[in-house]
C-alpha positions as CSV (number, residue, x, y, z in Angstrom):
1,X,0.0,0.0,0.0
2,X,1.2,3.5,-0.8
3,X,3.9,2.2,-3.0
4,X,5.7,4.8,-5.1
5,X,4.8,5.1,-8.7
6,X,7.2,3.5,-11.1
7,X,8.0,5.2,-14.4
8,X,7.2,2.3,-16.6
9,X,4.3,2.4,-19.0
10,X,1.3,0.2,-18.5
11,X,1.6,-3.2,-20.2
12,X,-1.6,-2.7,-22.1
13,X,-3.4,-5.2,-24.2
14,X,-5.6,-3.6,-26.8
15,X,-8.4,-4.7,-29.1
16,X,-10.5,-3.1,-31.7
17,X,-13.7,-3.9,-29.9
18,X,-16.0,-2.6,-32.7
19,X,-14.5,-5.1,-35.1
20,X,-14.9,-7.9,-32.7
21,X,-18.5,-7.4,-31.8
22,X,-19.8,-4.8,-34.2
23,X,-23.4,-4.5,-35.5
24,X,-24.9,-1.7,-37.5
25,X,-26.6,1.3,-35.9
26,X,-30.2,1.5,-37.2
27,X,-33.9,1.1,-36.4
28,X,-34.7,-1.8,-34.2
29,X,-37.6,-4.0,-35.1
30,X,-40.5,-4.9,-32.9
31,X,-41.0,-4.4,-29.2
32,X,-42.4,-7.7,-28.1
33,X,-41.1,-9.8,-25.2
34,X,-38.7,-12.1,-27.0
35,X,-35.7,-13.8,-25.4
36,X,-32.8,-11.6,-24.1
37,X,-29.6,-13.2,-25.3
38,X,-25.9,-12.5,-24.7
39,X,-22.7,-14.0,-26.2
40,X,-19.6,-14.0,-24.1
41,X,-16.8,-12.5,-26.3
42,X,-14.0,-11.7,-23.8
43,X,-11.4,-13.9,-25.5
44,X,-12.6,-12.9,-29.0
45,X,-12.4,-9.2,-28.1
46,X,-9.0,-9.6,-26.5
47,X,-10.1,-8.5,-23.0
48,X,-9.9,-11.9,-21.2
49,X,-7.4,-10.8,-18.5
50,X,-7.2,-12.5,-15.1
51,X,-7.5,-10.6,-11.9
52,X,-5.1,-11.3,-8.9
53,X,-5.9,-10.6,-5.3
54,X,-3.0,-9.2,-3.2
55,X,-0.7,-11.9,-2.0
56,X,-0.1,-11.9,1.8
57,X,2.4,-13.9,3.8
58,X,2.5,-15.4,7.2
59,X,0.0,-16.9,9.6
60,X,-3.0,-14.7,8.6
61,X,-2.3,-14.7,4.8
62,X,-5.4,-16.6,3.9
63,X,-7.8,-14.6,6.0
64,X,-6.4,-11.3,4.7
65,X,-6.6,-12.6,1.2
66,X,-10.3,-13.3,1.7
67,X,-11.1,-10.0,3.3
68,X,-9.3,-8.1,0.5
69,X,-10.5,-10.0,-2.5
70,X,-13.0,-7.3,-3.6
71,X,-10.8,-5.3,-5.8
72,X,-11.6,-6.7,-9.3
73,X,-13.1,-3.5,-10.6
74,X,-14.1,-2.1,-14.0
75,X,-14.8,1.4,-15.3
76,X,-16.4,2.2,-18.6
77,X,-15.8,5.6,-20.3
78,X,-14.8,7.2,-23.6
79,X,-11.4,8.5,-22.5
80,X,-10.3,9.8,-25.9
81,X,-13.7,11.2,-27.0
82,X,-13.9,9.1,-30.2
83,X,-17.5,8.1,-29.6
84,X,-16.8,4.5,-28.4
85,X,-16.7,3.4,-24.8
86,X,-13.4,2.1,-23.5
87,X,-12.7,-0.2,-20.6
88,X,-10.3,0.1,-17.6
89,X,-9.9,-2.9,-15.2
90,X,-7.8,-3.2,-12.1
91,X,-5.5,-5.9,-10.8
92,X,-4.8,-6.1,-7.1
93,X,-1.5,-7.8,-6.7
94,X,1.9,-6.2,-6.5
95,X,3.6,-6.2,-9.9
96,X,0.5,-7.0,-11.9
97,X,-0.6,-4.4,-14.4
98,X,-4.0,-2.7,-14.7
99,X,-5.4,-2.8,-18.2
100,X,-6.8,0.0,-20.3
101,X,-8.6,-1.4,-23.4
102,X,-9.1,1.1,-26.1
103,X,-12.2,0.6,-28.2
104,X,-11.4,0.8,-32.0
105,X,-7.9,2.3,-31.6
106,X,-4.4,2.0,-30.1
107,X,-2.9,4.5,-27.7
108,X,0.0,4.4,-25.3
109,X,-0.7,5.8,-21.9
110,X,0.7,6.4,-18.4
111,X,-1.7,4.4,-16.2
112,X,-0.1,1.5,-14.4
113,X,-0.4,-0.7,-11.4
114,X,1.7,0.3,-8.3
115,X,0.7,-1.7,-5.3
116,X,-2.4,-2.9,-3.5
117,X,-5.6,-2.6,-5.6
118,X,-8.6,-3.4,-3.5
119,X,-11.1,-0.7,-4.4
120,X,-13.1,0.5,-7.3
121,X,-12.2,2.8,-10.2
122,X,-13.9,5.7,-11.6
123,X,-13.6,7.5,-15.0
124,X,-14.7,11.1,-14.2
125,X,-13.9,14.6,-15.4
126,X,-13.1,16.0,-11.9
127,X,-11.5,19.1,-13.4
128,X,-8.3,18.8,-11.4
129,X,-7.0,21.9,-13.3
130,X,-10.4,23.7,-12.9
131,X,-10.9,23.3,-16.6
132,X,-14.0,21.1,-16.9
133,X,-12.5,20.2,-20.3
134,X,-14.5,17.1,-21.0
135,X,-11.6,14.7,-21.0
136,X,-12.2,11.8,-18.6
137,X,-9.7,11.7,-15.8
138,X,-9.1,8.5,-13.9
139,X,-9.4,7.9,-10.2
140,X,-8.2,4.7,-8.7
141,X,-9.1,4.0,-5.1
142,X,-7.5,1.3,-3.1
143,X,-6.3,0.1,0.3
144,X,-3.7,2.9,0.8
145,X,-3.7,6.3,-0.9
146,X,-5.9,6.8,-3.9
147,X,-4.4,7.7,-7.3
148,X,-5.7,10.5,-9.5
149,X,-4.6,10.6,-13.1
150,X,-5.3,13.6,-15.2
151,X,-6.1,13.0,-18.8
152,X,-3.6,15.0,-20.8
153,X,-5.7,14.7,-23.9
154,X,-3.0,13.0,-26.0
155,X,-3.7,9.4,-25.0
156,X,-1.7,9.8,-21.8
157,X,-2.4,10.3,-18.2
158,X,-0.4,12.2,-15.5
159,X,-0.4,11.4,-11.8
160,X,-1.7,14.5,-9.9
161,X,-2.6,12.8,-6.6
162,X,-0.2,14.9,-4.5
163,X,-1.0,18.2,-6.0
164,X,-4.8,17.5,-5.7
165,X,-4.6,16.9,-1.9
166,X,-6.1,13.4,-2.2
167,X,-2.9,11.7,-1.1
168,X,-4.3,10.8,2.3
169,X,-4.0,7.2,3.5
170,X,-7.4,5.3,3.7
171,X,-8.7,1.8,3.0
172,X,-11.1,3.0,0.4
173,X,-13.1,0.3,-1.4
174,X,-15.7,2.4,-3.4
175,X,-16.1,5.9,-4.7
176,X,-18.7,8.0,-6.5
177,X,-18.3,11.4,-8.2
178,X,-21.1,13.8,-7.6
179,X,-21.5,17.5,-7.5
180,X,-23.2,17.6,-4.1
181,X,-23.2,21.4,-3.8
182,X,-24.0,22.1,-7.5
183,X,-21.1,24.5,-8.0
184,X,-20.2,22.9,-11.3
185,X,-17.3,20.8,-10.0
186,X,-17.5,17.1,-9.2
187,X,-16.8,16.1,-5.6
188,X,-15.9,12.7,-4.4
189,X,-17.4,10.4,-1.8
190,X,-15.1,7.6,-0.6
191,X,-16.5,4.4,1.1
192,X,-13.7,3.2,3.5
193,X,-13.7,-0.4,4.6
194,X,-11.0,-0.9,7.2
195,X,-9.9,2.0,9.4
196,X,-6.7,3.5,8.0
197,X,-4.4,0.7,9.1
198,X,-1.6,-0.7,7.0
199,X,-2.6,-4.3,6.3
200,X,0.9,-5.1,5.1
201,X,2.5,-4.2,8.4
202,X,-0.1,-4.9,11.1
203,X,1.0,-3.6,14.5
204,X,-2.2,-4.6,16.3
205,X,-4.1,-7.8,15.3
206,X,-7.6,-6.5,16.3
207,X,-8.3,-5.2,12.8
208,X,-11.4,-7.0,11.7
209,X,-15.1,-6.1,12.6
210,X,-15.8,-5.8,16.3
211,X,-19.3,-7.1,15.7
212,X,-20.6,-9.0,12.7
213,X,-24.0,-7.2,12.7
214,X,-23.4,-3.8,14.5
215,X,-19.7,-3.1,13.9
216,X,-18.5,0.4,14.8
217,X,-14.9,0.1,14.0
218,X,-15.0,0.5,10.2
219,X,-13.6,3.3,8.0
220,X,-16.9,5.1,7.3
221,X,-17.0,7.6,4.5
222,X,-15.0,10.6,3.4
223,X,-16.4,13.6,1.4
224,X,-13.9,15.5,-0.7
225,X,-15.1,18.8,-2.0
226,X,-13.7,20.0,-5.3
227,X,-12.4,23.6,-4.9
228,X,-12.4,24.2,-8.6
229,X,-8.7,25.1,-8.3
230,X,-7.2,21.7,-8.9
231,X,-7.5,20.6,-5.3
232,X,-9.9,18.8,-3.0
233,X,-10.6,19.4,0.7
234,X,-12.0,17.0,3.2
235,X,-15.4,18.3,4.3
236,X,-16.7,15.1,5.9
237,X,-17.4,16.5,9.3
238,X,-18.7,19.8,8.1
239,X,-21.1,18.1,5.7
240,X,-22.5,15.9,8.5
241,X,-21.2,12.5,7.3
242,X,-18.6,12.0,10.0
243,X,-20.7,9.9,12.3
244,X,-20.8,6.9,9.9
245,X,-18.4,4.3,11.5
246,X,-19.5,1.1,9.8
247,X,-17.5,-0.9,7.3
248,X,-18.7,1.0,4.2
249,X,-18.5,-1.3,1.2
250,X,-20.4,0.8,-1.4
251,X,-22.0,4.2,-1.8
252,X,-24.6,5.5,-4.3
253,X,-26.4,8.7,-5.1
254,X,-29.6,10.0,-6.6
255,X,-32.3,12.5,-6.1
256,X,-34.5,10.4,-3.8
257,X,-37.0,13.0,-2.8
258,X,-37.3,14.8,-6.2
259,X,-36.1,18.2,-4.9
260,X,-33.3,18.6,-7.5
261,X,-30.5,17.7,-5.1
262,X,-28.3,14.6,-4.9
263,X,-28.8,12.4,-1.9
264,X,-26.6,9.5,-0.6
265,X,-27.1,5.9,0.4
266,X,-24.2,4.1,2.2
267,X,-24.1,0.3,2.3
268,X,-22.1,-1.1,5.2
269,X,-20.9,-4.7,5.1
270,X,-20.7,-4.6,8.9
271,X,-22.8,-2.0,10.7
272,X,-26.1,-0.5,9.5
273,X,-26.7,1.2,6.2
274,X,-27.4,4.9,6.0
275,X,-29.4,7.4,3.9
276,X,-28.6,11.1,3.9
277,X,-30.7,13.8,2.2
278,X,-29.1,16.9,0.8
279,X,-29.9,20.1,2.6
280,X,-28.8,22.4,-0.3
281,X,-26.4,24.3,2.0
282,X,-23.3,22.0,1.8
283,X,-24.6,19.6,4.5
284,X,-26.6,16.4,4.7
285,X,-29.2,15.2,7.2
286,X,-29.5,11.5,8.1
287,X,-33.0,10.2,7.5
288,X,-32.3,6.4,7.9
289,X,-34.6,5.8,10.8
290,X,-37.6,7.2,9.0
291,X,-36.7,6.2,5.5
292,X,-35.8,2.6,5.9
293,X,-35.2,1.8,9.5
294,X,-31.9,0.4,10.9
295,X,-30.7,-2.9,9.4
296,X,-27.9,-5.3,10.3
297,X,-27.4,-7.0,7.0
298,X,-24.2,-7.2,5.0
299,X,-24.7,-4.4,2.6
300,X,-22.6,-4.9,-0.5
301,X,-23.9,-2.8,-3.4
302,X,-25.9,0.4,-4.0
303,X,-27.7,0.7,-7.4
304,X,-30.3,3.3,-8.1
305,X,-33.1,3.3,-10.7
306,X,-36.8,3.9,-11.2
307,X,-37.5,0.2,-11.8
308,X,-41.3,0.6,-11.9
309,X,-41.5,3.9,-13.9
310,X,-43.5,5.8,-11.2
311,X,-41.2,8.8,-11.3
312,X,-39.3,8.1,-8.0
313,X,-35.8,6.5,-7.8
314,X,-35.6,3.2,-6.0
315,X,-32.5,1.6,-4.4
316,X,-31.2,-2.0,-4.7
317,X,-28.8,-3.3,-2.1
318,X,-27.2,-6.8,-2.3
319,X,-26.7,-8.7,0.9
320,X,-25.7,-12.3,1.7
321,X,-27.8,-15.5,1.4
322,X,-25.8,-18.7,1.9
323,X,-25.7,-21.7,4.2
324,X,-25.1,-19.6,7.3
325,X,-26.5,-16.1,6.5
326,X,-30.1,-15.9,5.3
327,X,-30.4,-12.2,4.7
328,X,-32.2,-11.5,1.4
329,X,-31.3,-8.5,-0.7
330,X,-33.2,-5.2,-0.3
331,X,-35.1,-3.5,-3.1
332,X,-36.1,-0.3,-1.5
333,X,-39.2,1.0,-3.3
334,X,-39.5,4.7,-3.0
335,X,-42.9,5.6,-1.6
336,X,-42.6,9.3,-2.6
337,X,-42.9,10.6,0.9
338,X,-39.4,10.2,2.3
339,X,-39.9,6.5,3.1
340,X,-38.9,3.3,1.4
341,X,-40.4,-0.2,1.5
342,X,-38.3,-3.3,0.9
343,X,-40.0,-5.3,-1.8
344,X,-37.2,-7.7,-2.7
345,X,-39.2,-10.8,-1.8
346,X,-42.4,-9.6,-3.6
347,X,-40.5,-8.7,-6.8
348,X,-38.5,-11.9,-6.9
349,X,-35.1,-10.3,-6.4
350,X,-34.4,-11.4,-2.9
351,X,-31.8,-14.3,-3.0
352,X,-28.7,-14.0,-5.1
353,X,-26.2,-15.9,-2.9
354,X,-23.2,-13.9,-1.8
355,X,-24.3,-10.7,-3.7
356,X,-21.8,-8.2,-5.0
357,X,-22.5,-5.8,-7.9
358,X,-25.9,-5.2,-9.4
359,X,-26.9,-3.0,-12.3
360,X,-30.3,-2.0,-13.7
361,X,-30.4,-1.7,-17.5
362,X,-33.1,-2.1,-20.2
363,X,-31.5,-5.0,-22.0
364,X,-34.3,-5.6,-24.6
365,X,-35.4,-2.0,-25.0
366,X,-39.0,-2.6,-23.9
367,X,-39.1,0.4,-21.6
368,X,-38.5,-1.6,-18.4
369,X,-35.1,-1.8,-16.7
370,X,-33.8,-5.3,-16.1
371,X,-31.4,-6.3,-13.3
372,X,-28.0,-8.1,-13.5
373,X,-26.5,-9.4,-10.3
374,X,-23.0,-11.0,-9.8
375,X,-22.2,-13.1,-6.8
376,X,-19.8,-15.7,-5.1
377,X,-17.1,-15.2,-2.6
378,X,-14.5,-17.9,-2.9
379,X,-14.4,-21.0,-5.1
380,X,-11.7,-23.4,-4.1
381,X,-11.7,-27.0,-2.8
382,X,-14.8,-29.2,-2.0
383,X,-14.7,-28.6,1.7
384,X,-16.7,-25.6,3.0
385,X,-15.0,-23.0,5.2
386,X,-18.3,-22.6,7.0
387,X,-17.9,-25.9,8.8
388,X,-14.8,-24.5,10.5
389,X,-16.2,-21.0,10.9
390,X,-19.5,-21.8,12.7
391,X,-17.9,-22.9,16.0
392,X,-15.9,-19.7,16.0
393,X,-18.9,-17.5,15.2
394,X,-21.0,-19.1,17.9
395,X,-18.4,-19.1,20.7
396,X,-19.5,-16.7,23.5
397,X,-17.2,-13.8,24.1
398,X,-15.0,-14.3,21.1
399,X,-13.2,-11.2,19.8
400,X,-14.1,-11.1,16.1
401,X,-11.8,-8.2,15.5
402,X,-8.6,-10.2,16.3
403,X,-7.5,-11.8,13.1
404,X,-5.5,-14.3,15.0
405,X,-8.8,-15.9,16.3
406,X,-10.1,-16.7,12.8
407,X,-9.6,-20.3,11.7
408,X,-7.3,-20.7,8.7
409,X,-9.2,-21.1,5.4
410,X,-6.7,-23.1,3.5
411,X,-8.1,-24.5,0.2
412,X,-11.7,-24.4,1.4
413,X,-14.6,-22.7,-0.5
414,X,-16.9,-20.2,1.0
415,X,-20.1,-19.5,-1.0
416,X,-18.3,-20.4,-4.2
417,X,-19.4,-21.6,-7.6
418,X,-22.6,-19.5,-7.5
419,X,-24.6,-18.9,-10.6
420,X,-25.1,-15.3,-11.7
421,X,-28.6,-13.8,-11.9
422,X,-30.3,-11.8,-14.7
423,X,-33.8,-10.7,-13.8
424,X,-36.1,-9.6,-16.5
425,X,-38.4,-6.7,-15.6
426,X,-42.0,-7.9,-16.4
427,X,-43.4,-4.4,-16.2
428,X,-45.9,-5.4,-13.5
429,X,-43.8,-4.9,-10.4
430,X,-42.1,-8.3,-10.6
431,X,-39.0,-9.8,-12.1
432,X,-38.2,-13.2,-13.6
433,X,-34.8,-14.9,-13.5
434,X,-33.7,-15.6,-17.1
435,X,-30.0,-16.1,-16.4
436,X,-29.6,-19.5,-18.1
437,X,-31.5,-18.7,-21.3
438,X,-29.8,-15.3,-21.5
439,X,-26.3,-17.0,-21.4
440,X,-24.9,-15.2,-18.3
441,X,-25.3,-17.8,-15.6
442,X,-21.6,-18.4,-15.1
443,X,-20.3,-19.6,-11.7
444,X,-17.2,-17.4,-11.4
445,X,-16.5,-15.4,-8.3
446,X,-18.0,-12.1,-9.5
447,X,-17.2,-8.7,-8.1
448,X,-17.9,-5.7,-10.4
449,X,-20.0,-5.1,-13.4
450,X,-20.4,-2.4,-16.0
451,X,-23.0,-1.6,-18.6
452,X,-22.4,0.1,-21.9
453,X,-23.3,0.0,-25.6
454,X,-19.8,-0.9,-26.8
455,X,-20.7,-1.2,-30.5
456,X,-23.2,1.6,-30.7
457,X,-26.0,-0.7,-31.9
458,X,-28.6,0.4,-29.3
459,X,-28.2,-2.8,-27.3
460,X,-26.6,-2.6,-23.9
461,X,-23.7,-5.0,-23.2
462,X,-22.3,-6.2,-19.9
463,X,-18.8,-6.5,-18.4
464,X,-18.2,-8.8,-15.4
465,X,-15.0,-8.8,-13.3
466,X,-14.1,-11.8,-11.1
467,X,-11.8,-12.2,-8.1
468,X,-8.7,-14.2,-9.1
469,X,-10.4,-15.2,-12.3
470,X,-10.8,-13.8,-15.9
471,X,-13.0,-10.9,-17.0
472,X,-16.1,-11.7,-19.0
473,X,-17.6,-9.5,-21.7
474,X,-21.2,-10.2,-22.7
475,X,-22.2,-8.9,-26.1
476,X,-26.0,-8.3,-26.4
477,X,-27.3,-10.3,-29.3
478,X,-31.0,-10.0,-28.5
479,X,-32.7,-10.5,-31.9
480,X,-36.0,-8.8,-31.4
481,X,-35.9,-5.7,-29.3
482,X,-37.6,-2.4,-29.1
483,X,-36.6,1.0,-30.4
484,X,-34.2,3.1,-28.3
485,X,-32.5,6.4,-27.7
486,X,-29.2,7.2,-26.1
487,X,-28.2,10.7,-24.9
488,X,-24.8,12.0,-23.9
489,X,-25.2,15.2,-21.9
490,X,-22.6,18.0,-21.9
491,X,-22.8,20.4,-18.9
492,X,-21.9,24.1,-19.2
493,X,-23.1,25.7,-16.0
494,X,-23.4,22.2,-14.5
495,X,-20.5,19.9,-14.1
496,X,-19.2,18.8,-17.6
497,X,-20.3,15.2,-17.1
498,X,-23.8,16.3,-16.2
499,X,-23.8,13.9,-13.2
500,X,-27.0,14.4,-11.3
501,X,-28.9,15.5,-14.4
502,X,-32.4,14.0,-14.7
503,X,-33.9,13.1,-18.0
504,X,-37.6,12.5,-18.4
505,X,-39.0,11.0,-21.6
506,X,-42.6,10.4,-22.7
507,X,-43.6,8.1,-25.5
508,X,-46.9,6.4,-26.3
509,X,-48.2,7.0,-22.8
510,X,-45.1,5.6,-21.1
511,X,-43.1,8.0,-18.9
512,X,-39.5,7.1,-17.9
513,X,-36.8,8.9,-15.9
514,X,-33.0,8.4,-15.7
515,X,-30.3,10.2,-13.9
516,X,-26.6,10.5,-14.9
517,X,-24.7,8.8,-12.0
518,X,-21.1,9.0,-11.1
519,X,-20.3,5.4,-10.2
520,X,-23.3,3.6,-8.6
521,X,-22.9,-0.1,-8.2
522,X,-20.1,-2.0,-6.5
523,X,-16.7,-2.1,-8.2
524,X,-18.0,-1.0,-11.5
525,X,-18.8,2.2,-13.3
526,X,-21.1,2.1,-16.3
527,X,-21.5,4.4,-19.4
528,X,-22.5,8.0,-18.8
529,X,-24.7,7.9,-21.8
530,X,-28.4,7.7,-20.8
531,X,-30.2,4.9,-22.5
532,X,-33.9,4.4,-22.9
533,X,-35.8,1.5,-24.4
534,X,-39.0,2.5,-26.2
535,X,-40.6,-0.8,-27.1
536,X,-42.7,-0.4,-30.2
537,X,-42.9,3.4,-30.0
538,X,-41.4,5.0,-33.0
539,X,-41.3,8.6,-31.8
540,X,-40.7,10.6,-28.6
541,X,-43.5,12.8,-27.4
542,X,-41.4,14.7,-24.9
543,X,-37.8,14.9,-23.7
544,X,-36.9,17.1,-20.8
545,X,-33.6,17.5,-19.0
546,X,-33.3,19.0,-15.5
547,X,-29.7,20.0,-15.3
548,X,-27.8,20.1,-11.9
549,X,-27.7,23.9,-12.4
550,X,-31.5,23.9,-12.1
551,X,-32.1,24.7,-15.8
552,X,-34.9,22.7,-17.4
553,X,-34.5,22.2,-21.1
554,X,-36.7,20.4,-23.6
555,X,-35.1,18.9,-26.7
556,X,-36.1,16.9,-29.8
557,X,-34.0,13.9,-30.6
558,X,-34.3,11.1,-33.2
559,X,-34.9,7.5,-32.1
560,X,-32.4,4.6,-32.7
561,X,-29.5,7.1,-32.6
562,X,-27.0,8.5,-30.1
563,X,-27.5,12.2,-29.5
564,X,-25.2,14.7,-27.8
565,X,-27.0,17.5,-25.9
566,X,-25.3,20.6,-24.6
567,X,-26.7,22.5,-21.6
568,X,-28.7,25.5,-22.8
569,X,-28.0,24.8,-26.5
570,X,-29.6,21.5,-27.5
571,X,-28.5,18.8,-29.8
572,X,-24.9,19.3,-31.0
573,X,-22.5,17.3,-33.2
574,X,-19.9,15.3,-31.2
C-alpha cells in the first residue's frame, strides 16, 4: 500500500472492440417480449485478462486474502472522445498491471499498477485543473492512498494525486463522483472499509469487525469537495457525514425526494446502512430511521433506478444468502414521501447468494429496466469453510476483530461456484430470473460489473469482473428488441459530465426517468450515456432535461440514434 509510482508504461493489451462485436446502428424491429440473449466474447475481443488478489504472507495470509478480495473493478468511459466506450480494469497484486482497453484504436498511456488494488475505479472529469475540459480523468481508489490521473488529452495520463490533496491514507473500497453542492465541479465520496491501518504491516491484530452485525470500527465515508482550483478538501465532518463508523462497502447517489439535489445511500458490510438527504447548503441530514429503519445485513452494493416507472428513484442493495447467513437483498421501493419499503421478496429479487455488484439496464429496449447481479465469494476445494467457521462465530465472548482468532481457510470454499442472476423486468412490479436462457449464468466469483453499448448498436452490453479469475464481456445479441434512444449530456453551468442531471421522456403514454450517475454499483462504473428503451414506440412525445444547475430544457432527438446534448443549447455534433 502506498507504494511509489514507477515510471514504466502500462503493459496494455488492446483490441478493436468494434471489429470484434460490431453491428450496424439502425432502427430496431418490434418491441415484443422475445428472449434476451448474450454472447460471451471476452477472448474474441482480447479483453480476457485475469485478476489477482493481493498476496499476503505469514499466519494470517489466507484470511487477509479473503477480506481483501473485492478489488476486481471495472470502469467504462470514452477517455479519448472518439464516440466509443473504453474499458479500464484493475489488478490487485503487486507487480500485476492494470489494463486500459481502447475501443477501436491503439494508444500508449501512463496508467499502471503500483501496489495494493482493493477498491473501485472511476472515470470522471473532476476538473483537477479547474478546466472542466470534458476529458475523462481516472481515479483509482485502493487500500492505501488513492491515485488520481489527469487526462492529458494526447492518449496519456499524469499522476496528480499529491497536488490534488487526495494523497491521504485510507482503506477505500468504493467511490462516487457527484456535485453535491451544485457548484459545477465534481466532488468525491469515498467508502472506506477498514480503518486507516496498513494491512501489510499490522501492528495490532484486532483489525477485523468488532461485531458481525453492528460493527462500529470501520472506516466510514469521506467527502472530498472539489475547490475548482485543482485541489480537494476533506469536508466530511462539516457536511454531516462524520458519524458513519461502519464498514462502508459501497455508496450510491440520486435525487431520492425529487427536490433537484443529490442524496446519498451508504451500504455497510458490517454495521447499519445509512441514507442522507441533501440540505442544499453544503450539508446532509440523516433520514435512515424514518426512510428505511436500521438494518444489520451485510450491505454490498448500491444501485439506483426507477424500476417501476413511477417517477421516483428506487434503491437495490445486495446482501448475503448462503448456508449460514439468510439475509435476502433489499429492493427499496421509493414511496414518494421520504420513506422506502423493501419489496425484494415480492419482486423476486431477494436471493442472489453472496451478492456483489448489481446493475439496472433495459436490455431488450422494452421500456422496463432489467437487473443483472453478480455473486460468489471464494471458489476453491470441495470442503466448505463454514464448517470451520461456525464454531468460531457461535463461541460466546470471542473477539471477532482479532485476526489471530479466525480459523485458517486453506483451500476451502466459502459461498463459491454460485450462478449469476439476470432478472427480466416484467413491467408489473415483478422480475423473472432468465440467467440461463440469456447466457450469463456463469459460476465465477463475480465482483464488479459495467453496462455500456460498446458497438453503438442500441443494445446494452455487460462487463463482469471476477476475483482471481478472468474478466467476462457479454455482447448483447437480443434479436427482437424495441426502439431506443441514447443521450450524452454536456454540462456548461453544470459539471461537464452532467452527473446528477435527470432526463424524463414520454412516448406512447409511457413515462421514464433516468439520472446520470457517477459510479453507482459496487466495483463498476457504467457508461454515462443515458439509455432508454422505447418498445414499439417510433417517436418521442417529450424529452426534458433537468440539469444540476436547475435549468430545465426540452429537446427533440431522433430514435435509434445516439444524440449529444449541450446544456442550454440543445443537440450538437460530437
